[in-house]
C-alpha positions in Angstrom: -22.8 242.9 -152.4 -24.6 241.9 -149.3 -26.3 238.5 -149.1 -27.1 236.1 -146.5 -29.0 232.9 -146.4 -28.9 229.2 -145.9 -31.3 226.4 -145.5 -31.7 224.8 -142.1 -34.4 223.4 -139.9 -36.0 226.4 -138.3 -32.7 228.3 -138.2 -31.6 230.5 -141.0 -32.8 231.9 -144.3 -30.3 234.6 -144.6 -26.7 233.8 -145.5 -24.1 234.3 -148.3 -22.5 230.9 -148.7 -19.6 232.8 -150.3 -17.1 230.0 -149.8 -19.2 227.6 -151.8 -20.0 230.0 -154.6 -18.0 231.4 -157.5 -16.2 234.5 -156.1 -18.4 237.5 -156.8 -17.2 240.4 -159.0 -16.7 243.9 -157.7 -18.4 246.0 -160.4 -21.9 246.9 -159.0 -23.6 245.8 -162.3 -21.8 242.5 -162.4 -22.5 241.9 -158.7 -26.2 242.3 -159.3 -26.1 240.0 -162.3 -24.1 237.4 -160.3 -26.8 237.3 -157.5 -29.8 237.5 -159.9 -28.5 234.5 -161.7 -28.0 232.6 -158.5 -31.5 233.3 -157.3 -33.0 232.6 -160.8 -31.5 229.1 -160.8 -34.2 227.9 -158.3 -37.7 228.8 -157.2 -36.6 229.3 -153.6 -32.9 229.5 -152.7 -33.2 229.6 -148.9 -35.3 228.1 -146.2 -37.8 230.9 -145.5 -36.9 230.8 -141.8 -35.4 233.8 -139.9 -31.9 233.5 -138.5 -31.8 232.0 -135.1 -29.0 234.3 -133.8 -31.0 237.3 -134.8 -34.0 236.0 -132.9 -31.9 235.2 -129.8 -29.9 238.5 -129.7 -32.8 240.9 -130.2 -34.8 239.5 -127.3 -35.6 242.4 -125.0 -35.0 245.1 -127.6 -38.0 247.4 -128.2 -39.2 247.2 -131.7 -38.1 250.2 -133.7 -36.4 251.0 -137.0 -34.3 248.2 -138.4 -32.0 247.8 -141.4 -31.7 244.3 -142.8 -28.4 244.2 -144.8 -28.5 241.8 -147.6 -32.1 240.6 -147.0 -32.2 237.9 -149.7 -35.7 236.4 -150.0 -36.7 238.4 -146.9 -37.2 235.9 -144.0 -35.6 238.1 -141.4 -37.3 241.3 -142.7 -40.7 239.6 -142.8 -40.4 238.2 -139.3 -39.3 241.6 -137.9 -42.1 243.4 -139.6 -44.6 240.9 -138.2 -43.2 241.7 -134.7 -43.7 245.4 -134.9 -40.4 246.6 -136.3 -40.3 249.3 -139.1 -38.1 247.5 -141.6 -35.9 248.7 -144.4 -34.4 245.7 -146.2 -31.8 246.0 -149.0 -30.3 243.7 -151.5 -28.5 243.8 -154.8 -30.7 241.2 -156.4 -34.0 242.3 -157.9 -35.0 238.6 -158.2 -34.6 238.1 -154.5 -36.4 241.4 -153.6 -39.4 240.5 -155.9 -39.8 237.2 -154.0 -39.5 239.0 -150.7 -42.1 241.6 -151.7 -44.5 238.9 -152.9 -44.3 237.2 -149.5 -44.8 240.5 -147.7 -48.1 240.9 -149.7 -49.2 237.4 -148.8 -48.5 237.9 -145.2 -49.9 241.4 -145.1 -46.8 243.3 -143.8 -45.1 246.4 -144.9 -41.3 246.5 -145.6 -39.3 249.2 -147.3 -37.5 247.1 -149.9 -34.3 248.8 -151.4 -32.7 247.5 -154.5 -29.2 248.5 -153.7 -25.9 247.5 -152.0 -25.2 248.9 -148.6 -22.7 251.4 -149.8 -24.7 252.4 -152.9 -27.9 252.9 -150.9 -26.5 256.1 -149.3 -28.7 255.7 -146.3 -29.4 258.6 -143.9 -26.9 258.6 -141.1 -27.9 257.4 -137.6 -31.3 256.3 -138.8 -31.8 252.8 -137.5 -32.3 251.4 -133.9 -31.0 248.1 -135.1 -28.7 247.3 -138.0 -28.7 243.5 -138.7 -26.0 242.0 -140.9 -26.4 238.2 -140.9 -23.5 236.5 -142.8 -23.1 239.4 -145.2 -20.8 239.3 -148.3 -19.5 242.9 -147.9 -16.5 243.6 -150.0 -13.5 245.1 -148.3 -11.8 248.2 -149.4 -8.7 250.1 -148.2 -10.9 252.8 -146.9 -13.2 250.4 -145.0 -16.2 251.8 -146.8 -18.6 249.0 -146.0 -17.7 248.9 -142.4 -18.2 252.7 -142.0 -21.5 252.5 -143.8 -22.7 249.9 -141.3 -21.7 251.9 -138.3 -23.0 255.2 -139.7 -26.5 253.7 -140.1 -26.9 253.0 -136.4 -28.8 255.6 -134.4 -27.9 256.9 -130.9 -28.5 254.1 -128.4 -29.0 251.7 -131.4 -27.5 248.3 -131.9 -25.3 246.7 -134.5 -25.6 243.0 -134.8 -23.1 241.4 -137.1 -22.9 237.6 -137.5 -20.6 235.6 -139.6 -18.7 232.4 -139.9 -15.1 232.2 -138.8 -12.7 232.6 -141.7 -12.0 229.4 -143.5 -8.7 227.7 -143.3 -6.3 228.5 -146.1 -6.7 225.0 -147.6 -10.5 225.3 -147.6 -10.4 228.8 -149.1 -8.1 227.7 -151.9 -10.3 224.7 -152.6 -13.3 226.9 -153.2 -11.5 229.7 -155.0 -12.3 232.0 -152.1 -10.2 234.7 -150.5 -11.5 235.6 -147.0 -9.5 238.8 -147.2 -11.8 240.1 -149.9 -14.8 240.3 -147.4 -15.6 242.2 -144.3 -15.8 240.1 -141.1 -16.6 240.9 -137.5 -13.0 241.6 -136.7 -12.8 244.4 -139.3 -15.9 246.0 -137.9 -14.8 245.6 -134.3 -11.5 247.2 -135.1 -13.4 250.5 -135.9 -15.4 250.6 -132.7 -14.1 253.4 -130.4 -15.4 255.0 -127.2 -18.6 255.9 -128.9 -19.6 252.2 -128.8 -20.0 249.6 -126.1 -19.3 246.1 -127.2 -21.5 243.6 -125.3 -20.8 240.5 -127.4 -17.7 239.6 -129.4 -17.3 235.9 -129.4 -17.2 232.7 -131.4 -19.9 230.2 -130.4 -21.0 226.8 -131.5 -23.5 226.6 -134.3 -26.1 223.8 -134.6 -27.4 223.5 -138.2 -28.2 220.0 -139.4 -29.0 220.5 -143.1 -28.5 222.9 -145.9 -25.7 224.7 -147.7 -24.2 225.9 -144.5 -24.4 222.8 -142.4 -20.7 222.2 -142.6 -20.1 225.4 -140.5 -19.8 224.5 -136.8 -19.3 228.0 -135.3 -20.5 231.6 -135.7 -18.8 234.8 -134.8 -21.2 237.2 -133.2 -20.6 241.0 -132.7 -23.2 243.0 -130.8 -22.4 246.7 -130.1 -24.5 249.6 -128.9 -23.8 253.2 -130.0 -23.4 255.4 -127.0 -22.9 258.8 -128.7 
């Protein structure tokens, strides 16, 4: 399951508010149903604006091939396509992808929409100049399958941009029926980066979002790494 998205003024469209949702199941079919139902509950779940951290951190990068992990209703993917990127955007929710594709048609841009989770997509290795994972809800496994799938997708000299919230306190997690240990965070990805990578950003920074489902989050964790070989 990969999803991101939250509503905010000119900030993000792309975040899994996992901590405020019922914990998602692990069976792929049940995961898809979970997210389809969540999207079907409203005409538009997220703001329609691209993630601010994405826009900030890709400044200066030449437009190339990009993978948008858990694209939701497509705000990041659409913005990237409009700015010259060749976009592959995947999501487990058909409802979300249909909305994203409809917006792409309205805006006259082309995006390769994939109805799949990151692991299930079985993407060609080393095929993206940028892999963007904005607040993903990637389930952890003992074999670090999701983390390896993220890293494997990045091309030589390409960039992985992984953004998430800090792990909630134990009290907050219990209150929401949420176990942070079930999900991949930047620390799990960073732990797998070896001499083949150069980490340029690995930090927690203030977050300024005034409204929306994620407005209670005050900080983001940002991991930015380039593949050297």
